[in-house]
Short mmCIF file of the C-alpha atoms (twelve columns), coordinates in Angstrom:
data_MODEL
# 
_entry.id   MODEL 
# 
loop_
_atom_site.group_PDB 
_atom_site.id 
_atom_site.type_symbol 
_atom_site.label_atom_id 
_atom_site.label_alt_id 
_atom_site.label_comp_id 
_atom_site.label_asym_id 
_atom_site.label_seq_id 
_atom_site.Cartn_x 
_atom_site.Cartn_y 
_atom_site.Cartn_z 
_atom_site.pdbx_PDB_model_num 
ATOM 1  C CA . MET A 1  -6.391  19.840  26.486 1 
ATOM 2  C CA . ALA A 2  -9.414  18.106  24.984 1 
ATOM 3  C CA . ALA A 3  -7.375  17.148  21.907 1 
ATOM 4  C CA . LEU A 4  -4.812  15.434  24.137 1 
ATOM 5  C CA . VAL A 5  -7.551  13.418  25.852 1 
ATOM 6  C CA . VAL A 6  -8.989  12.338  22.483 1 
ATOM 7  C CA . TRP A 7  -5.479  11.452  21.266 1 
ATOM 8  C CA . LEU A 8  -4.901  9.277   24.343 1 
ATOM 9  C CA . LEU A 9  -8.321  7.615   24.016 1 
ATOM 10 C CA . VAL A 10 -7.702  6.834   20.342 1 
ATOM 11 C CA . GLY A 11 -4.284  5.437   21.245 1 
ATOM 12 C CA . ALA A 12 -5.709  3.325   24.061 1 
ATOM 13 C CA . LEU A 13 -8.521  1.975   21.893 1 
ATOM 14 C CA . ALA A 14 -6.178  1.233   18.988 1 
ATOM 15 C CA . GLY A 15 -3.675  -0.484  21.291 1 
ATOM 16 C CA . TRP A 16 -6.440  -2.555  22.867 1 
ATOM 17 C CA . ILE A 17 -7.760  -3.632  19.454 1 
ATOM 18 C CA . ALA A 18 -4.238  -4.500  18.306 1 
ATOM 19 C CA . GLY A 19 -3.684  -6.502  21.495 1 
ATOM 20 C CA . LEU A 20 -6.828  -8.516  20.736 1 
ATOM 21 C CA . VAL A 21 -5.798  -9.177  17.149 1 
ATOM 22 C CA . VAL A 22 -2.168  -10.057 17.921 1 
ATOM 23 C CA . LYS A 23 -2.593  -12.492 20.799 1 
ATOM 24 C CA . GLY A 24 -0.167  -12.549 23.721 1 
ATOM 25 C CA . THR A 25 1.352   -9.117  23.146 1 
ATOM 26 C CA . GLY A 26 -0.705  -6.884  25.429 1 
ATOM 27 C CA . PHE A 27 1.225   -4.311  27.440 1 
ATOM 28 C CA . GLY A 28 -1.428  -3.074  29.881 1 
ATOM 29 C CA . LEU A 29 -3.289  0.229   29.668 1 
ATOM 30 C CA . ILE A 30 -0.281  2.559   29.486 1 
ATOM 31 C CA . GLY A 31 1.558   0.203   27.141 1 
ATOM 32 C CA . ASN A 32 -1.504  -0.076  24.904 1 
ATOM 33 C CA . ILE A 33 -1.779  3.717   24.718 1 
ATOM 34 C CA . ILE A 34 1.880   3.948   23.715 1 
ATOM 35 C CA . VAL A 35 1.536   1.117   21.172 1 
ATOM 36 C CA . GLY A 36 -1.594  2.754   19.736 1 
ATOM 37 C CA . ILE A 37 0.084   6.145   19.394 1 
ATOM 38 C CA . LEU A 38 3.232   4.614   17.896 1 
ATOM 39 C CA . GLY A 39 1.026   2.516   15.651 1 
ATOM 40 C CA . SER A 40 -0.682  5.601   14.285 1 
ATOM 41 C CA . ILE A 41 2.755   7.057   13.555 1 
ATOM 42 C CA . VAL A 42 3.799   3.832   11.790 1 
ATOM 43 C CA . ALA A 43 0.583   3.841   9.745  1 
ATOM 44 C CA . GLY A 44 1.141   7.515   8.979  1 
ATOM 45 C CA . PHE A 45 4.391   6.575   7.256  1 
ATOM 46 C CA . VAL A 46 3.318   3.267   5.665  1 
ATOM 47 C CA . PHE A 47 -0.162  4.105   4.344  1 
ATOM 48 C CA . PRO A 48 0.862   7.031   2.090  1 
ATOM 49 C CA . LEU A 49 3.607   4.882   0.581  1 
ATOM 50 C CA . LEU A 50 0.986   2.271   -0.279 1 
ATOM 51 C CA . GLY A 51 -1.552  4.854   -1.461 1 
ATOM 52 C CA . VAL A 52 -4.048  3.948   1.281  1 
ATOM 53 C CA . HIS A 53 -6.441  6.585   2.650  1 
ATOM 54 C CA . LEU A 54 -9.010  5.616   5.278  1 
ATOM 55 C CA . GLY A 55 -10.815 8.911   5.528  1 
ATOM 56 C CA . SER A 56 -11.056 11.317  8.407  1 
ATOM 57 C CA . GLY A 57 -12.922 11.497  11.661 1 
ATOM 58 C CA . LEU A 58 -12.690 9.568   14.890 1 
ATOM 59 C CA . VAL A 59 -13.508 6.148   13.437 1 
ATOM 60 C CA . GLY A 60 -10.968 6.586   10.638 1 
ATOM 61 C CA . SER A 61 -8.356  7.641   13.180 1 
ATOM 62 C CA . VAL A 62 -8.995  4.592   15.365 1 
ATOM 63 C CA . ILE A 63 -8.847  2.217   12.391 1 
ATOM 64 C CA . HIS A 64 -5.691  3.929   11.119 1 
ATOM 65 C CA . ALA A 65 -3.997  3.693   14.524 1 
ATOM 66 C CA . ALA A 66 -5.172  0.117   15.139 1 
ATOM 67 C CA . ILE A 67 -3.768  -1.142  11.841 1 
ATOM 68 C CA . GLY A 68 -0.476  0.613   12.560 1 
ATOM 69 C CA . ALA A 69 -0.407  -0.858  16.072 1 
ATOM 70 C CA . ILE A 70 -1.081  -4.340  14.674 1 
ATOM 71 C CA . ILE A 71 1.858   -3.909  12.296 1 
ATOM 72 C CA . LEU A 72 4.002   -2.691  15.189 1 
ATOM 73 C CA . LEU A 73 3.020   -5.607  17.463 1 
ATOM 74 C CA . PHE A 74 3.649   -8.091  14.656 1 
ATOM 75 C CA . VAL A 75 7.154   -6.704  14.108 1 
ATOM 76 C CA . LEU A 76 7.813   -6.727  17.870 1 
ATOM 77 C CA . SER A 77 6.699   -10.358 18.084 1 
ATOM 78 C CA . LEU A 78 9.114   -11.248 15.268 1 
ATOM 79 C CA . ILE A 79 11.946  -9.492  17.096 1 
ATOM 80 C CA . ARG A 80 11.118  -11.279 20.351 1 
ATOM 81 C CA . ARG A 81 11.333  -14.672 18.631 1 
ATOM 82 C CA . ALA A 82 14.759  -13.980 17.145 1 
# 
């Protein structure tokens, strides 16, 4: 149960950071959690292909998820424009 709470907090924090970086694409608290979690999944696929390793721990997880969420929001903004 505690792991789920940490997972949601990391997702929320990563989604919030991504929303700040990519202006105008915030989705609210629940949306930010989902974007953060999906972003960590995206980064989990992209980073190994690029040979990037950010380390472990809570801070590494938040940075990992935030970068993935930024990538996800950038792609979503491109799709919205088309």
